[in-house]
C-alpha positions as CSV (number, residue, x, y, z in Angstrom):
1,X,97.2,-2.5,72.5
2,X,95.4,0.0,70.2
3,X,97.5,2.5,68.3
4,X,96.4,6.1,68.0
5,X,96.0,7.3,64.4
6,X,95.8,10.7,62.8
7,X,92.4,12.0,61.7
8,X,91.4,10.8,58.3
9,X,90.1,14.1,57.2
10,X,93.1,16.3,57.9
11,X,93.0,17.1,54.3
12,X,96.1,19.1,54.1
13,X,98.1,16.3,55.7
14,X,96.5,13.8,53.5
15,X,97.4,15.8,50.4
16,X,100.9,16.2,51.6
17,X,101.3,12.5,52.2
18,X,99.7,11.5,48.9
19,X,102.2,9.9,46.6
20,X,101.4,9.5,42.9
21,X,104.5,7.8,41.6
22,X,105.9,6.0,38.6
23,X,106.1,2.3,38.9
24,X,108.7,2.0,36.2
25,X,111.3,0.7,38.8
26,X,108.9,-1.6,40.6
27,X,108.6,-5.4,40.1
28,X,106.3,-5.5,37.1
29,X,103.6,-7.6,35.7
30,X,104.9,-10.6,33.8
31,X,108.1,-10.8,35.9
32,X,108.8,-13.5,38.3
33,X,108.0,-12.2,41.8
34,X,111.1,-11.5,43.9
35,X,111.7,-14.3,46.4
36,X,111.8,-13.4,50.0
37,X,112.0,-14.9,53.5
38,X,111.1,-12.8,56.4
39,X,109.6,-12.8,59.9
40,X,105.9,-12.1,60.6
41,X,104.3,-10.3,63.5
42,X,104.0,-13.6,65.3
43,X,107.7,-14.3,65.0
44,X,107.3,-17.0,62.4
45,X,109.3,-17.3,59.2
46,X,107.4,-16.5,56.1
47,X,108.7,-17.4,52.6
48,X,107.1,-16.7,49.3
49,X,108.3,-20.0,48.1
50,X,106.0,-21.7,50.6
51,X,103.1,-20.6,48.6
52,X,104.1,-21.6,45.1
53,X,101.1,-23.1,43.4
54,X,98.7,-20.6,45.0
55,X,97.6,-17.1,44.2
56,X,99.3,-14.6,46.6
57,X,98.4,-11.0,47.3
58,X,101.0,-8.6,48.8
59,X,99.5,-5.6,50.6
60,X,101.9,-2.8,51.8
61,X,100.6,-1.4,55.0
62,X,101.3,1.3,57.5
63,X,98.8,2.1,60.3
64,X,99.8,5.7,60.4
65,X,98.9,6.4,56.8
66,X,95.5,8.0,56.1
67,X,95.2,6.1,52.9
68,X,95.6,2.8,54.8
69,X,93.2,4.0,57.4
70,X,90.7,4.6,54.6
71,X,90.6,1.0,53.6
72,X,90.6,-0.3,57.2
73,X,88.0,2.1,58.6
74,X,85.7,1.3,55.7
75,X,86.4,-2.4,56.3
76,X,87.3,-2.7,52.6
77,X,90.7,-4.3,53.2
78,X,89.4,-6.7,55.8
79,X,86.5,-7.7,53.5
80,X,89.0,-8.4,50.7
81,X,91.3,-10.4,52.9
82,X,88.3,-12.5,54.1
83,X,86.8,-13.0,50.7
84,X,89.9,-14.1,48.9
85,X,91.3,-16.0,51.9
86,X,88.1,-18.1,51.6
87,X,89.0,-18.7,48.0
88,X,92.5,-20.1,48.8
89,X,94.3,-16.9,48.0
90,X,97.2,-16.2,50.4
91,X,97.1,-12.6,51.6
92,X,100.3,-11.2,53.1
93,X,100.4,-7.7,54.6
94,X,103.9,-6.2,54.6
95,X,105.1,-3.3,56.7
96,X,108.4,-2.1,55.3
97,X,108.7,1.0,57.6
98,X,112.3,0.9,58.7
99,X,113.4,0.2,62.2
100,X,114.1,3.5,64.0
101,X,111.5,5.5,62.1
102,X,108.8,7.1,64.2
103,X,106.1,5.1,62.4
104,X,107.9,1.7,62.8
105,X,105.8,-0.9,64.5
106,X,107.3,-4.1,66.0
107,X,105.6,-7.4,65.6
108,X,103.6,-7.3,68.8
109,X,102.3,-3.8,68.2
110,X,101.5,-4.5,64.5
111,X,99.7,-7.7,65.4
112,X,97.6,-5.8,68.0
113,X,96.6,-3.2,65.5
114,X,95.6,-5.8,62.9
115,X,93.6,-7.7,65.5
116,X,91.8,-4.5,66.5
117,X,91.0,-3.8,62.9
118,X,89.5,-7.3,62.5
119,X,92.0,-8.1,59.7
120,X,92.4,-11.6,58.4
121,X,95.6,-11.6,56.4
122,X,97.5,-14.9,56.4
123,X,100.5,-13.2,57.8
124,X,101.8,-9.7,58.6
125,X,105.4,-9.4,57.6
126,X,107.6,-7.1,59.7
127,X,110.1,-5.8,57.1
128,X,112.1,-3.6,59.5
129,X,115.2,-3.6,57.3
130,X,112.9,-2.8,54.3
131,X,114.5,-5.7,52.2
132,X,111.1,-7.0,50.9
133,X,109.9,-3.5,50.1
134,X,113.0,-2.7,48.2
135,X,113.0,-6.0,46.3
136,X,109.5,-5.1,45.0
137,X,110.2,-1.3,44.8
138,X,107.0,-0.8,46.8
139,X,106.2,2.9,46.6
140,X,103.2,3.6,48.8
141,X,100.9,2.3,51.5
142,X,98.9,0.7,50.2
143,X,100.7,-0.8,47.2
144,X,99.3,-4.1,45.9
145,X,100.8,-7.0,44.0
146,X,99.0,-10.2,42.8
147,X,101.2,-13.2,42.1
148,X,99.9,-16.2,40.2
149,X,100.5,-19.9,41.1
150,X,103.6,-20.0,38.8
151,X,105.2,-17.3,40.8
152,X,104.7,-14.5,38.3
153,X,103.3,-11.0,39.0
154,X,100.0,-10.5,37.3
155,X,99.1,-7.2,38.9
156,X,101.1,-4.3,40.4
157,X,99.8,-1.0,41.5
158,X,96.9,0.8,43.3
159,X,94.2,-1.0,45.2
160,X,91.5,1.0,43.3
161,X,90.7,3.9,41.1
162,X,89.6,6.4,43.8
163,X,92.7,8.2,44.8
164,X,91.5,9.7,48.1
165,X,91.7,9.1,51.8
166,X,87.9,9.2,52.2
167,X,86.6,5.9,53.5
168,X,83.3,6.4,51.6
169,X,85.1,6.1,48.3
170,X,86.3,2.6,49.0
171,X,83.0,0.9,48.4
172,X,82.2,2.7,45.1
173,X,85.7,2.4,43.5
174,X,86.8,0.0,40.9
175,X,89.0,-2.5,42.8
176,X,91.9,-3.5,40.6
177,X,93.0,-6.3,42.9
178,X,89.5,-8.0,42.7
179,X,89.5,-7.5,39.0
180,X,92.9,-9.1,38.6
181,X,92.1,-12.0,40.8
182,X,88.8,-12.7,39.1
183,X,90.4,-12.7,35.6
184,X,93.6,-14.6,36.6
185,X,91.7,-17.3,38.5
186,X,89.4,-17.7,35.4
187,X,92.5,-18.3,33.3
188,X,92.2,-15.0,31.5
189,X,94.8,-12.4,30.9
190,X,94.6,-9.5,33.4
191,X,93.1,-6.6,31.5
192,X,94.7,-4.0,33.8
193,X,98.0,-5.5,34.9
194,X,99.6,-2.3,36.2
195,X,98.5,1.1,37.6
196,X,100.2,3.9,39.5
197,X,99.9,3.3,43.2
198,X,98.7,6.0,45.5
199,X,99.0,6.6,49.2
200,X,101.7,7.6,51.7
201,X,105.3,6.9,50.7
202,X,106.9,3.8,52.2
203,X,109.1,4.9,55.0
204,X,112.5,3.4,53.9
């Protein structure tokens, strides 16, 4: 099943949906990442504790969001998932759109969309009660977190520094997730450990 999506270049809609928000209340760099156990799109149980000892990336996703579409249309998100998955980083996509919202996607529909996009996340968490999203105070789609092997957050914020819904911007942007992973995996402190996320608001 392929979902219909709104045009990427409906600029007024994109501007209206854009969220530039404070991350003061979010799970922050240096903190232990909030534990969670949830169900993924395949109906399997996913627990953050299962991946202790590995780097984990959390990606908040909503197929209806033009900013999410930017990174999937450009293949930027899929390329990141593939690159880091090959380097033993666990990539978990999380959809925290609440059940009953018009943009909610059940596991089957979400899995079909991710498959159509050629995504290669380890799992796609269906957070229909929004428990995981609230635990992390995830603000936008996308909103990115990098967790180190000890279970601490080493990065929290935007995927990159080009705050637009234009797919062309994805490939020329500074990618904060890549920078954080490169530094953390090299045993170095993460230079930019937090940024303000941008995108559509998470539909709690």
